[in-house]
MARLO-795168 format. One record per residue (C-alpha): x, y, z; chain. Coordinates in Angstrom, 1 decimal. Layout:
<nodes>
NODE        x        y        z   mol
NODE        X        Y        Z     A
...
</nodes>
This chain:
<nodes>
NODE        x        y        z   mol
NODE     17.4    -27.3      6.7     A
NODE     16.6    -29.6      3.9     A
NODE     15.1    -27.2      1.3     A
NODE     14.9    -28.1     -2.3     A
NODE     14.1    -25.8     -5.2     A
NODE     12.3    -27.8     -7.9     A
NODE     12.0    -24.5     -9.8     A
NODE     13.7    -21.2     -9.5     A
NODE     12.9    -17.7    -10.9     A
NODE     15.2    -15.1    -12.3     A
NODE     18.5    -14.7    -10.4     A
NODE     18.5    -11.7     -8.0     A
NODE     21.3    -10.0    -10.0     A
NODE     19.0    -10.0    -13.1     A
NODE     16.1     -8.6    -11.1     A
NODE     18.4     -5.9     -9.7     A
NODE     19.5     -5.0    -13.2     A
NODE     15.8     -4.7    -14.3     A
NODE     15.1     -2.5    -11.3     A
NODE     18.0     -0.2    -12.2     A
NODE     16.7      0.3    -15.7     A
NODE     13.2      1.2    -14.4     A
NODE     14.7      3.6    -11.8     A
NODE     16.6      5.5    -14.6     A
NODE     13.5      5.9    -16.7     A
NODE     11.4      7.1    -13.8     A
NODE     14.0      9.7    -12.6     A
NODE     14.2     11.2    -16.1     A
NODE     10.4     11.3    -16.5     A
NODE      9.7     12.9    -13.1     A
NODE     12.3     15.5    -13.9     A
NODE     10.5     16.3    -17.1     A
NODE      7.1     16.6    -15.4     A
NODE      8.6     18.9    -12.8     A
NODE     10.1     21.1    -15.5     A
NODE      7.3     21.2    -18.0     A
NODE      4.2     20.5    -16.0     A
NODE      1.0     20.1    -18.0     A
NODE      2.8     20.0    -21.3     A
NODE      5.0     17.0    -20.2     A
NODE      2.0     15.2    -18.7     A
NODE      0.1     15.6    -22.0     A
NODE      3.0     14.4    -24.1     A
NODE      3.5     11.4    -21.9     A
NODE     -0.2     10.5    -21.9     A
NODE     -0.2     10.6    -25.7     A
NODE      2.9      8.5    -25.9     A
NODE      2.2      5.8    -23.3     A
NODE     -1.6      5.9    -22.9     A
NODE     -2.4      6.8    -26.5     A
NODE     -4.9      9.3    -25.2     A
NODE     -5.1     12.9    -26.3     A
NODE     -7.4     15.5    -24.8     A
NODE     -7.0     19.1    -23.6     A
NODE     -7.7     18.4    -20.0     A
NODE     -7.3     15.0    -18.4     A
NODE     -9.7     15.8    -15.6     A
NODE    -13.2     14.5    -16.2     A
NODE    -16.0     17.0    -15.7     A
NODE    -19.1     16.3    -13.6     A
NODE    -21.1     15.9    -16.8     A
NODE    -18.5     13.5    -18.3     A
NODE    -18.5     11.4    -15.1     A
NODE    -22.3     11.2    -15.1     A
NODE    -22.4     10.1    -18.7     A
NODE    -19.6      7.5    -18.2     A
NODE    -21.2      6.0    -15.0     A
NODE    -24.5      5.7    -16.8     A
NODE    -22.9      3.1    -19.2     A
NODE    -22.4      0.7    -16.3     A
NODE    -24.8     -2.2    -16.4     A
NODE    -27.2     -2.5    -13.4     A
NODE    -25.9     -5.8    -12.3     A
NODE    -22.3     -4.5    -12.5     A
NODE    -23.2     -1.5    -10.5     A
NODE    -24.9     -3.7     -7.9     A
NODE    -21.7     -5.7     -7.6     A
NODE    -19.5     -2.6     -7.3     A
NODE    -21.8     -1.2     -4.6     A
NODE    -21.7     -4.5     -2.7     A
NODE    -17.9     -4.8     -2.8     A
NODE    -17.4     -1.2     -1.9     A
NODE    -19.7     -1.6      1.1     A
NODE    -17.6     -4.5      2.4     A
NODE    -14.4     -2.4      2.1     A
NODE    -16.2      0.6      3.9     A
NODE    -17.5     -1.7      6.6     A
NODE    -14.0     -3.1      7.5     A
NODE    -12.4      0.3      7.1     A
NODE    -14.9      1.9      9.5     A
NODE    -14.3     -0.9     12.0     A
NODE    -10.6     -0.1     11.8     A
NODE    -11.3      3.6     12.2     A
NODE    -13.4      3.0     15.2     A
NODE    -10.5      1.2     16.9     A
NODE     -8.3      4.3     16.6     A
NODE     -9.1      6.6     19.5     A
NODE     -8.0     10.0     20.4     A
NODE     -6.6     10.0     23.9     A
NODE     -6.0     12.5     26.7     A
NODE     -4.4     11.4     30.0     A
NODE     -3.1     13.1     33.2     A
NODE      0.2     11.4     33.6     A
NODE      1.2     13.5     36.7     A
NODE     -0.9     15.9     38.7     A
NODE     -1.4     18.9     36.4     A
NODE      0.3     17.3     33.4     A
NODE     -2.0     16.5     30.4     A
NODE     -0.8     14.5     27.4     A
NODE     -2.8     13.4     24.5     A
NODE     -3.0     12.6     20.8     A
NODE     -5.4     13.3     18.0     A
NODE     -5.9     11.3     14.8     A
NODE     -6.1     13.9     12.0     A
NODE     -6.9     13.0      8.3     A
NODE     -4.2     13.7      5.7     A
NODE     -5.5     16.8      3.9     A
NODE     -5.1     15.7      0.3     A
NODE     -4.5     12.2     -1.2     A
NODE     -3.7     11.0     -4.7     A
NODE     -5.1      7.6     -5.4     A
NODE     -3.7      5.6     -8.3     A
NODE     -5.9      3.0     -9.8     A
NODE     -4.2      0.7    -12.4     A
NODE     -6.0     -0.1    -15.6     A
NODE     -3.8     -0.4    -18.6     A
NODE     -3.9     -4.2    -19.0     A
NODE     -6.9     -4.9    -16.7     A
NODE     -9.4     -2.2    -15.4     A
NODE     -8.8     -2.5    -11.7     A
NODE    -12.2     -1.6    -10.4     A
NODE    -11.4     -2.9     -6.9     A
NODE     -8.4     -0.6     -6.5     A
NODE    -10.8      2.3     -6.4     A
NODE    -12.6      0.9     -3.4     A
NODE     -9.3      0.2     -1.6     A
NODE     -7.9      3.7     -1.9     A
NODE    -10.7      6.1     -2.6     A
NODE    -13.4      4.6     -0.4     A
NODE    -11.0      4.0      2.4     A
NODE     -9.7      7.6      2.3     A
NODE    -13.3      8.7      2.4     A
NODE    -14.0      6.7      5.5     A
NODE    -10.9      8.4      7.1     A
NODE    -12.3     11.8      6.4     A
NODE     -9.7     13.0      3.8     A
NODE    -11.1     16.4      2.6     A
NODE     -9.5     16.2     -0.9     A
NODE     -9.3     12.9     -2.7     A
NODE     -8.1     12.9     -6.3     A
NODE     -7.9      9.7     -8.4     A
NODE     -6.0      8.8    -11.6     A
NODE     -6.5      5.8    -13.9     A
NODE     -5.3      5.2    -17.4     A
NODE     -7.7      4.8    -20.3     A
NODE     -8.8      1.3    -21.1     A
NODE     -9.1      0.5    -24.8     A
NODE     -8.8      4.2    -25.6     A
NODE    -11.4      5.6    -23.2     A
NODE    -12.2      5.9    -19.5     A
NODE    -13.4      2.6    -18.2     A
NODE    -17.0      3.1    -17.0     A
NODE    -16.8      0.6    -14.1     A
NODE    -13.5      2.1    -12.7     A
NODE    -14.9      5.7    -13.0     A
NODE    -18.1      4.6    -11.3     A
NODE    -16.1      3.0     -8.4     A
NODE    -14.0      6.2     -8.0     A
NODE    -17.1      8.4     -8.1     A
NODE    -19.1      6.2     -5.6     A
NODE    -16.0      6.0     -3.4     A
NODE    -15.9      9.7     -2.9     A
NODE    -13.2     11.1     -5.3     A
NODE    -13.4     14.8     -5.6     A
NODE    -11.3     15.0     -8.8     A
NODE    -10.9     12.2    -11.4     A
NODE     -8.2     12.2    -14.1     A
NODE     -7.7      9.8    -17.0     A
NODE     -4.0      9.4    -16.6     A
NODE     -1.8      6.4    -16.1     A
NODE      1.8      5.5    -15.1     A
NODE      4.6      7.8    -14.1     A
NODE      2.7     10.8    -15.6     A
NODE     -0.2     10.3    -13.2     A
NODE      1.9      9.7    -10.1     A
NODE      4.2     12.6    -11.0     A
NODE      1.4     15.0    -11.7     A
NODE     -0.3     14.2     -8.4     A
NODE      2.9     14.5     -6.3     A
NODE      4.7     17.4     -8.0     A
NODE      1.7     19.3     -9.2     A
NODE      1.2     21.1    -12.5     A
NODE     -0.4     24.3    -13.7     A
NODE     -3.8     22.7    -13.4     A
NODE     -3.3     20.0    -10.8     A
NODE     -2.6     21.0     -7.2     A
NODE     -0.1     18.6     -5.5     A
NODE     -1.2     16.2     -2.9     A
NODE      0.3     15.3      0.5     A
NODE      0.0     11.5      0.1     A
NODE      0.2      9.0     -2.7     A
NODE     -1.5      5.6     -2.4     A
NODE     -2.4      2.7     -4.6     A
NODE     -0.7     -0.3     -6.4     A
NODE      0.8     -0.2     -9.9     A
NODE      3.4     -1.7    -12.2     A
NODE      7.2     -1.4    -11.6     A
NODE      7.3      2.1    -13.0     A
NODE      4.5      3.4    -10.8     A
NODE      6.0      1.7     -7.7     A
NODE      9.5      3.2     -8.5     A
NODE      7.9      6.6     -9.1     A
NODE      6.3      6.5     -5.6     A
NODE      9.6      5.4     -4.1     A
NODE     11.5      8.3     -5.7     A
NODE      8.9     10.8     -4.6     A
NODE      8.8      9.7     -1.0     A
NODE      9.8     12.5      1.2     A
NODE      8.5     15.1     -1.1     A
NODE      5.1     13.4     -0.4     A
NODE      4.1     10.5      1.7     A
NODE      3.4      7.1      0.2     A
NODE      1.3      4.3      1.6     A
NODE      4.0      1.6      0.9     A
NODE      6.0      0.0     -1.8     A
NODE      3.3     -1.8     -3.8     A
NODE      4.7     -3.0     -7.0     A
NODE      4.0     -6.0     -9.2     A
NODE      1.8     -8.7     -7.6     A
NODE      3.4    -11.5     -5.6     A
NODE      1.7    -14.6     -4.4     A
NODE      2.7    -17.6     -2.3     A
NODE      0.9    -20.8     -1.7     A
NODE      1.9    -22.7      1.5     A
NODE      0.4    -26.2      1.2     A
NODE      0.7    -29.7      2.5     A
NODE     -0.9    -32.9      1.2     A
NODE     -4.3    -32.0      2.6     A
NODE     -5.0    -30.1     -0.7     A
NODE     -4.5    -31.1     -4.3     A
NODE     -2.4    -29.8     -7.2     A
NODE     -5.3    -28.3     -9.1     A
NODE     -6.2    -25.8     -6.3     A
NODE     -2.5    -24.9     -5.8     A
NODE     -1.9    -24.4     -9.5     A
NODE     -5.1    -22.3     -9.8     A
NODE     -4.1    -20.1     -6.9     A
NODE     -0.6    -19.5     -8.3     A
NODE     -1.6    -18.7    -11.9     A
NODE     -4.6    -16.7    -10.7     A
NODE     -2.1    -14.0     -9.6     A
NODE      0.6    -14.6    -12.2     A
NODE     -1.7    -13.3    -14.8     A
NODE     -1.4     -9.8    -13.4     A
NODE      1.8     -9.0    -15.3     A
NODE      5.0    -10.3    -16.8     A
NODE      6.9     -9.9    -13.5     A
NODE      4.5    -11.3    -10.9     A
NODE      6.3    -13.9     -8.6     A
NODE      4.2    -17.0     -7.8     A
NODE      5.8    -19.4     -5.3     A
NODE      4.7    -22.8     -4.0     A
NODE      6.1    -23.8     -0.6     A
NODE      5.3    -27.3      0.5     A
NODE      6.4    -30.3      2.5     A
NODE      5.0    -32.7      0.0     A
NODE      7.3    -33.6     -2.9     A
NODE      4.4    -35.4     -4.6     A
NODE      2.2    -32.2     -4.4     A
NODE      5.1    -30.1     -5.8     A
NODE      5.6    -32.3     -8.8     A
NODE      1.9    -32.6     -9.5     A
NODE      1.5    -28.9     -9.2     A
NODE      4.2    -28.3    -11.8     A
NODE      2.3    -30.6    -14.2     A
NODE     -1.0    -29.0    -13.4     A
NODE      0.4    -25.5    -14.1     A
NODE      1.5    -26.7    -17.5     A
NODE     -2.0    -28.1    -18.2     A
NODE     -3.8    -24.9    -17.1     A
NODE     -1.5    -22.7    -19.1     A
NODE     -2.8    -24.5    -22.2     A
NODE     -6.4    -23.4    -21.5     A
NODE     -6.0    -20.1    -19.5     A
NODE     -7.1    -17.2    -21.7     A
NODE     -4.5    -14.9    -20.0     A
NODE     -1.8    -17.5    -20.4     A
NODE      0.2    -15.1    -22.6     A
NODE      1.0    -13.1    -19.5     A
NODE      0.8    -15.8    -16.8     A
NODE      3.3    -18.1    -18.7     A
NODE      6.0    -15.4    -18.8     A
NODE      5.6    -14.6    -15.1     A
NODE      5.7    -18.3    -14.2     A
NODE      8.7    -18.9    -16.4     A
NODE     10.7    -16.0    -15.1     A
NODE      9.4    -15.6    -11.5     A
NODE      7.7    -18.9    -10.5     A
NODE      9.3    -21.1     -7.9     A
NODE      8.5    -24.4     -6.2     A
NODE     10.2    -25.0     -2.9     A
NODE     10.1    -28.3     -1.1     A
NODE     10.8    -28.4      2.7     A
NODE     11.0    -31.2      5.2     A
NODE      9.1    -29.6      8.1     A
NODE      6.4    -27.0      8.8     A
NODE      9.1    -25.0     10.7     A
NODE     11.2    -24.9      7.5     A
NODE      8.1    -23.8      5.5     A
NODE      7.5    -21.0      8.0     A
NODE     11.1    -19.8      7.8     A
NODE     11.2    -19.8      4.0     A
NODE      7.9    -17.9      3.9     A
NODE      9.0    -15.3      6.4     A
NODE     12.2    -14.8      4.5     A
NODE     10.4    -14.3      1.2     A
NODE      7.8    -12.0      2.8     A
NODE      5.4    -12.4     -0.1     A
NODE      2.5     -9.9     -0.7     A
NODE     -0.2    -12.6     -0.7     A
NODE      0.1    -15.8      1.3     A
NODE     -2.4    -18.5      0.7     A
NODE     -2.2    -21.1      3.5     A
NODE     -3.8    -24.5      3.0     A
NODE     -2.5    -26.9      5.6     A
NODE     -3.4    -28.8      8.8     A
NODE     -1.8    -25.9     10.7     A
NODE     -3.4    -22.8      9.2     A
NODE     -3.9    -21.1     12.6     A
NODE     -0.3    -22.0     13.6     A
NODE      0.9    -20.1     10.5     A
NODE     -1.4    -17.2     11.5     A
NODE      0.1    -17.2     15.0     A
NODE      3.7    -17.5     13.9     A
NODE      4.2    -15.8     10.6     A
NODE      5.6    -12.3     10.9     A
NODE      6.5    -11.0      7.4     A
NODE      3.8    -10.9      4.7     A
NODE      1.2     -8.7      3.1     A
NODE     -2.0    -10.5      3.9     A
NODE     -2.9    -14.1      4.8     A
NODE     -5.6    -16.1      3.2     A
NODE     -6.3    -19.1      5.5     A
NODE     -7.8    -22.4      4.4     A
NODE     -8.9    -23.8      1.0     A
NODE    -12.3    -22.0      1.2     A
NODE    -10.7    -18.6      0.8     A
NODE     -8.3    -17.3     -1.8     A
NODE     -6.4    -14.2     -2.8     A
NODE     -9.2    -13.1     -5.2     A
NODE    -11.5    -12.7     -2.2     A
NODE     -9.2    -10.0     -0.8     A
NODE     -8.5     -8.5     -4.2     A
NODE    -12.1     -7.9     -5.1     A
NODE    -14.8     -8.2     -2.5     A
NODE    -14.3     -9.5      1.0     A
NODE    -13.5     -6.2      2.6     A
NODE     -9.8     -6.3      3.5     A
NODE     -7.5     -4.0      1.5     A
NODE     -5.7     -5.3     -1.5     A
NODE     -2.9     -2.7     -1.6     A
NODE     -0.2     -4.7      0.1     A
NODE      3.6     -4.6      0.5     A
NODE      5.8     -6.2     -2.1     A
NODE      9.6     -6.8     -2.5     A
NODE     10.0     -7.8      1.1     A
NODE      8.4     -4.6      2.4     A
NODE      6.2     -6.9      4.6     A
NODE      9.2     -7.1      6.9     A
NODE      8.5     -3.5      8.1     A
NODE      5.0     -2.5      7.0     A
NODE      1.5     -3.9      6.6     A
NODE     -0.8     -3.0      3.8     A
NODE     -3.0      0.1      3.1     A
NODE     -5.7      0.6      5.7     A
NODE     -7.7      3.5      7.0     A
NODE     -4.9      4.4      9.4     A
NODE     -2.6      5.3      6.5     A
NODE     -4.8      8.2      5.8     A
NODE     -4.6      9.5      9.4     A
NODE     -1.8     11.2     11.2     A
NODE     -1.5     10.7     14.9     A
NODE     -0.3     14.0     16.4     A
NODE      0.6     14.4     20.1     A
NODE      0.0     17.5     22.3     A
NODE      0.7     18.4     25.9     A
NODE     -0.3     21.0     28.4     A
NODE      0.6     21.8     32.0     A
NODE     -2.2     23.2     34.2     A
NODE     -0.6     24.0     37.5     A
NODE      2.3     26.1     38.8     A
NODE      3.6     23.1     40.8     A
NODE      3.7     20.9     37.8     A
NODE      5.4     23.5     35.7     A
NODE      8.2     24.0     38.3     A
NODE      8.6     20.3     38.9     A
NODE      8.8     19.3     35.2     A
NODE     11.0     22.3     34.7     A
NODE     13.6     21.2     37.2     A
NODE     13.9     17.7     35.7     A
NODE     14.0     19.2     32.2     A
NODE     16.7     21.8     33.2     A
NODE     19.1     19.2     34.5     A
NODE     18.5     16.8     31.6     A
NODE     19.2     19.6     29.1     A
NODE     22.4     20.6     30.8     A
NODE     23.4     16.9     30.8     A
NODE     23.5     17.1     27.0     A
NODE     25.0     20.6     26.9     A
NODE     21.9     22.4     25.6     A
NODE     22.0     25.6     27.6     A
NODE     19.2     27.3     25.6     A
NODE     17.0     24.3     26.0     A
NODE     17.7     24.4     29.8     A
NODE     16.7     28.1     29.9     A
NODE     13.3     27.2     28.5     A
NODE     12.8     25.1     31.6     A
NODE     14.6     27.5     34.0     A
NODE     12.3     30.4     33.2     A
NODE      9.3     28.3     34.2     A
NODE     11.0     27.3     37.4     A
NODE     11.7     31.0     38.2     A
NODE      8.2     32.2     37.2     A
NODE      6.0     29.4     38.5     A
NODE      8.2     27.9     41.3     A
NODE      9.6     31.0     42.8     A
NODE     13.1     29.7     42.5     A
NODE     16.1     31.9     41.5     A
NODE     17.9     29.7     39.1     A
NODE     21.0     31.5     37.6     A
NODE     20.9     32.0     33.9     A
NODE     22.7     29.1     32.1     A
NODE     22.7     26.9     35.2     A
NODE     20.9     23.7     35.9     A
NODE     18.0     23.8     38.4     A
NODE     19.0     22.1     41.6     A
</nodes>
């Protein structure tokens, strides 16, 4: 392969060192929450959110008053975006069927899709009030039929953000807390004196939120590893540098550690995009953030062929992949590792982030190699069941089961089968022997 990096981001060793520092802080903080409960959550909220109140749960009256502050046009936009998310989530839910089949005469197997019974939804909002994240988690959980949905978001400029609270409320949250960061995730997962723990945590967040979810996995379920935003633009010379630079910086503004990568087979486009990025950073209001991300995590990779571009993209497994080439459908057919694809110059990552209806909680840090993003199915558990209706089937399955258990040396297992052979098949199988 002839692959040339015109710009590289931080070395992997430096990134690993950053991750280790975050992990240590998270571990200590979760331990404190588990030991001290509400008192620890309060202290952390005051320290990191600068927000002090007796109870961080909003009352029904507070929610009503906060939602009333949302301008009519903003509320209309929130309702529109949320409906698009609900529509797609419902279509996904409708594709997931309970099944029951008779695999052999008298042998019935099936599965049921059962909603997770309690979910904690984290909605980021310290730097930007992430209204859309409430649709993605809360509304999607509601479509799945989750009976208890709690939602946490940090204060914005010292108070609950009305648009975020409105989106949570309209989405179907049963409990809303004004809490951010590790303290929010820890409280939802571990529980406190006033917050019952949940079964599943979902939602994106910064490096600390993502690491907290990772450390809590097993104690509770998580949707996926959704840390700082990542974006990739795959482009050839059918598009110009301005659109590539805009799509890269449009995601780099998320935080100081948001990778943005251009993969192209056009050296001219790559060089022009670098210049265009410098130009836009001089006029972008959020350049203070985007410039740091681009400096530390931005990359420009020039390949010779489309096959090389595909290989590089699959290896990086970026969260968002914007494809603008003469072969958009070819990339759709052949890419295997990514969060979500955005195909053609008419679409962009912001569509998926805010309004079009697909879910924006997506895998990061190469997790796209083994999982897709958040969707209605993440809130459902597929549980199997079985039943045998006839004596003949019980005896026949019992005979096979008896011999296979003894093959592995599980005598007690075999007896579970043998007793059915004796009772329903009329066979005198000696105790501890395999059915013949």
